[in-house]
C-alpha positions in Angstrom: 93.2 26.9 44.3 90.3 27.1 42.3 90.3 30.2 40.0 86.6 30.9 41.3 87.9 30.9 45.2 90.8 33.2 44.3 88.6 35.7 42.2 86.2 35.6 44.8 88.3 37.5 47.1 89.2 40.6 44.9 87.4 43.6 43.8 86.0 44.5 40.3 89.3 46.5 39.5 91.7 43.6 41.2 89.9 40.5 39.7 90.1 42.2 36.3 93.7 42.9 36.8 94.5 39.7 38.4 92.9 37.9 35.3 94.3 40.5 32.9 95.2 37.4 30.8 91.6 36.7 30.2 90.5 39.6 28.0 88.4 39.6 25.1 91.3 38.6 22.5 92.9 36.1 24.9 93.5 32.8 23.7 91.4 30.0 25.3 92.3 26.1 25.8 90.3 24.4 23.6 88.9 20.8 24.8 86.5 18.0 23.9 83.1 19.0 24.0 84.1 22.6 25.1 81.1 25.0 24.6 82.3 28.0 22.8 79.1 30.0 22.2 79.3 33.8 22.5 76.3 35.0 24.7 75.0 38.4 24.0 73.3 40.0 26.9 71.5 43.0 28.1 71.5 44.4 31.7 68.8 46.8 32.5 69.4 48.8 35.9 67.3 51.1 38.0 70.2 53.6 38.1 71.1 56.7 36.1 73.8 55.8 33.4 77.3 56.8 34.7 76.0 57.4 38.3 78.5 57.1 41.0 79.1 53.6 42.7 75.7 52.1 41.8 75.5 53.3 38.5 79.0 52.6 37.7 79.5 49.7 39.6 76.6 47.9 37.4 78.7 49.3 33.8 82.0 47.8 35.6 80.4 44.3 36.4 79.2 44.3 32.8 82.7 44.8 31.7 84.1 42.3 34.2 82.0 39.6 32.8 83.2 40.1 29.3 86.6 40.6 30.2 87.0 37.7 32.5 84.9 35.3 30.2 87.4 36.1 27.2 84.5 37.6 25.5 82.2 34.8 26.0 79.5 36.9 27.4 79.0 40.4 26.4 76.8 42.5 28.4 75.6 46.0 27.5 74.6 47.7 30.5 71.4 50.3 29.9 70.5 52.9 32.6 67.2 53.8 33.9 65.2 54.9 31.1 67.6 54.2 28.1 65.6 50.5 27.5 63.1 50.6 30.2 61.6 52.7 33.3 63.7 52.1 36.5 60.8 50.2 38.1 59.8 47.9 35.1 63.5 46.3 35.6 62.2 43.2 37.5 59.5 42.4 34.7 61.8 43.2 32.0 64.3 40.4 33.3 61.4 38.0 34.2 60.1 37.9 30.8 63.6 37.5 29.1 63.6 40.9 27.2 66.8 41.3 28.9 69.0 38.7 30.5 70.2 40.7 33.9 69.0 43.4 36.0 70.8 45.7 38.5 68.5 47.5 41.3 67.6 46.9 44.7 65.0 44.3 46.0 62.9 46.7 48.1 61.5 48.0 44.8 59.5 44.9 44.6 57.8 44.8 47.6 54.5 44.6 45.0 55.8 41.5 43.8 56.4 40.0 47.1 56.9 41.7 50.4 59.4 39.3 51.5 61.5 40.8 48.7 62.3 43.8 50.6 64.1 42.1 53.3 67.1 41.2 50.9 68.2 44.8 50.7 67.6 46.7 54.1 65.9 46.4 57.2 65.1 49.5 59.5 67.5 49.0 62.2 69.1 45.7 60.9 72.0 44.2 59.5 74.9 46.8 58.6 76.7 45.8 55.4 79.3 43.0 56.9 76.1 41.2 58.7 74.2 41.4 55.5 76.9 39.9 53.9 77.5 37.2 56.6 73.9 36.1 56.3 73.7 36.0 52.5 76.8 34.0 52.2 76.9 31.9 55.4 73.7 32.4 57.0 71.3 30.8 54.8 70.2 34.1 53.2 71.1 33.9 49.9 69.1 30.4 49.4 66.2 32.1 50.8 66.3 35.0 48.4 66.5 32.7 45.5 63.3 31.0 46.8 61.4 34.2 47.2 62.3 34.9 43.6 61.7 31.4 41.9 58.2 31.8 41.1 59.1 34.6 38.9 61.8 32.7 36.9 64.8 35.1 38.5 67.8 34.2 40.0 69.0 37.1 42.6 72.5 37.4 43.6 74.1 40.3 46.0 76.3 42.7 43.6 76.9 45.9 46.0 76.4 47.6 49.1 76.3 51.2 50.0 77.0 50.7 53.7 75.0 52.8 56.4 73.3 55.3 54.3 72.3 58.9 55.6 68.9 59.8 56.9 68.4 62.2 54.1 67.5 65.5 53.1 64.9 67.8 54.8 63.6 71.5 54.1 62.8 71.9 57.5 64.0 70.8 60.7 62.8 67.8 62.8 63.2 68.6 66.6 60.6 65.9 67.7 58.4 63.2 66.6 55.8 65.7 65.7 57.7 66.9 63.0 57.1 63.9 61.3 53.5 64.5 60.9 52.6 65.1 57.2 56.2 65.3 56.0 55.6 63.9 52.4 59.4 62.1 51.7 60.7 60.0 49.0 61.8 56.8 50.8 61.0 53.0 49.7 60.7 49.8 51.0 59.9 49.1 55.1 60.9 52.5 55.8 58.4 54.0 54.0 55.7 52.0 55.9 57.4 53.0 58.9 57.2 56.9 58.2 53.6 56.3 57.3 53.1 55.0 60.9 54.5 58.0 62.1 52.5 60.3 60.2 54.2 60.9 57.1 53.6 60.2 53.6 56.1 57.9 51.6 56.4 58.6 48.3 58.3 55.7 45.8 60.4 57.9 43.1 63.4 56.6 41.1 66.3 58.1 41.6 66.5 60.5 38.1 63.3 62.3 39.4 64.1 63.1 42.7 66.1 66.0 42.7 63.2 68.1 40.8 60.7 66.9 43.1 62.4 68.2 46.2 63.3 71.5 44.4 59.7 72.3 43.1 58.0 71.2 46.4 56.8 67.8 45.4 58.1 66.1 48.2 59.2 67.8 51.6 62.2 65.4 52.0 64.0 62.6 50.5 66.4 60.2 51.1 68.8 58.7 48.6 72.4 57.0 49.6 74.7 59.3 51.0 77.3 62.2 50.6 79.2 60.5 47.6 75.9 59.9 45.5 73.8 62.9 47.1 76.5 65.4 46.0 76.3 63.9 42.5 72.9 64.6 42.5 72.9 68.2 43.8 70.5 67.5 46.7 72.3 70.2 48.6 70.7 72.8 46.1 67.2 71.5 46.9 67.1 71.1 50.7 69.2 72.6 53.5 69.0 70.2 56.5 70.9 66.8 56.0 70.2 64.1 58.7 71.9 60.9 60.1 71.8 58.2 60.8 70.3 56.1 58.1 68.1 54.1 60.3 65.9 53.0 57.3 68.7 51.5 55.2 71.8 50.7 57.8 73.7 48.5 55.0 71.8 48.7 51.7 72.3 45.7 49.3 72.0 46.0 45.7 71.3 43.0 43.9 71.9 41.5 40.0 68.6 39.6 38.9 69.2 37.0 36.0 66.7 35.4 33.8 67.1 31.9 35.3 66.6 30.5 31.8 69.1 32.4 30.5 71.6 31.4 33.1 70.9 28.2 32.8 71.8 28.0 29.3 75.3 29.1 30.0 78.0 26.5 30.4 78.8 25.4 33.9 82.2 27.5 34.1 80.3 30.8 32.7 77.7 30.3 35.3 80.3 30.1 38.2 82.2 32.9 36.4 79.4 35.5 36.4 78.4 34.9 40.0 82.1 35.3 40.9 82.0 38.7 39.1 79.0 39.6 41.1 80.6 38.4 44.2 83.6 40.7 43.1 81.2 43.8 42.5 79.7 43.4 45.6 82.9 43.9 47.5 84.3 46.7 45.5 80.8 48.9 45.9 81.3 48.9 49.7 85.1 49.7 49.2 84.3 52.7 47.0 81.5 54.3 49.3 83.8 53.7 52.4 86.4 55.7 50.5 84.4 58.3 49.2 81.8 59.5 51.6 83.5 61.5 54.2 85.3 63.4 51.6 81.9 64.3 49.8 80.3 65.0 53.0 83.3 67.5 54.0 82.3 69.3 50.4 78.9 69.3 51.3 79.3 71.1 54.9 82.6 73.0 54.1 81.7 74.3 50.5 77.9 74.2 50.4 76.9 75.2 53.8 74.9 72.1 54.5 73.8 71.9 58.0 74.4 68.4 59.1 72.1 67.2 61.8 71.6 64.0 64.1 68.1 62.7 64.4 66.4 63.6 67.9 66.8 60.6 70.2 62.9 60.6 70.3 62.5 60.4 66.8 64.8 57.4 66.8 63.4 55.9 69.5 59.9 56.2 68.0 61.0 54.9 64.5 62.7 52.0 66.0 59.5 51.1 67.6 57.5 51.5 64.6 59.9 49.5 62.7 59.5 46.7 64.9 55.7 46.7 64.5 55.8 47.1 60.9 58.1 44.0 60.3 56.0 41.8 62.9 52.8 42.4 61.3 54.4 41.5 58.0 55.5 38.5 59.4 52.5 37.3 61.1 50.5 37.7 57.3 53.0 36.1 55.1 54.6 32.6 55.8 57.4 33.6 53.5 58.1 36.9 55.5 57.8 35.0 58.8 60.7 32.4 57.7 63.1 35.0 56.3 62.6 37.5 59.3 63.0 34.3 61.9 66.4 33.7 59.9 67.4 37.5 60.2 66.6 37.7 63.7 68.4 34.4 64.7 71.5 35.2 63.0 71.4 38.8 64.1 71.1 37.5 67.7 74.8 35.9 67.2 76.5 38.1 65.1 75.7 41.2 67.7 77.0 39.1 70.4 80.5 38.8 68.5 80.3 42.4 67.3 79.6 43.6 70.9 83.3 42.2 71.7 84.7 43.0 68.5 83.7 45.6 66.1 81.5 47.9 68.5 84.2 47.2 71.6 87.0 48.3 69.1 85.3 51.5 68.0 84.8 52.7 71.4 88.3 51.5 72.3 89.6 53.9 69.2 87.9 56.8 71.0 86.5 59.9 68.9 88.7 62.1 66.8 90.6 59.1 65.7 90.5 60.3 61.8 89.6 63.2 60.0 85.9 64.8 60.4 83.9 67.2 58.6 
């Protein structure tokens, strides 16, 4: 079994342990023509420093690359605002000022409308389905095509799973309550909210709490209980809605400056992509392990009111989501190709999940595990 195939099946922590003999001080076999240059890279991120899962996942990836490369690649991670603001990550990596970036592709819709389809689609892929499409359904090739004009190479590097619907400072009883709602929500979900009568606002994570607390926005989505508890969003809003219709399986990304990536020796290029795949697996596992524990704290200790979106609200948002996506596809040939690929893949994977995942959840029945 090739080393890269073995590591691809491991999480960040497991990959590091399995390759424990490949630390920075480990001895590497020399050979004719071996390229032993040391590469010092910068990675800029859209996340606050040390922020659970998304931020720490980016930082862990930087450490993993250095460790399993035997110190041949040293990556220094910068949180949002440390080197550049969160929403300048794309341009910073494209220009070569940093060799790597970590964020989410829906932040770059201003660069390409198609970019946002590789993070999350309202009422679309969950994490398992998104990974299947990217790795085995042609999605990654399309993603690389979208980013190629900017001199960038993208790769999945994490997934949040199904997110929460968000924090609201007033109850949602019907579709009418969306009128005039000023909400922090990026990507396609933001345009859907606009069609429903709300006002979408795009803010980096570090600015959300203050905007919600001071009334600059009426509501916000962020990620889910694990991250939202860390941000203290329960101190700024009372109602916590689910499910996260707008982000059912959000992929986080690594973007590489293509020239810098191509300058790596072939073995290091494969190693870096393998590390990204390990990080992708590990982040989803961490969210799955931590979210319900954090949700219990929010509800039981902080008195948060957990609410499901009313059925008519979800029905209207689903209808508008389809409308938004179809209009984008009609106006942009690249969006059309990506959307057609996703639709075709979703049809076949849903048919399978109807007799596998969905059927099993029904068979397992309610109350099989702990709840809040």
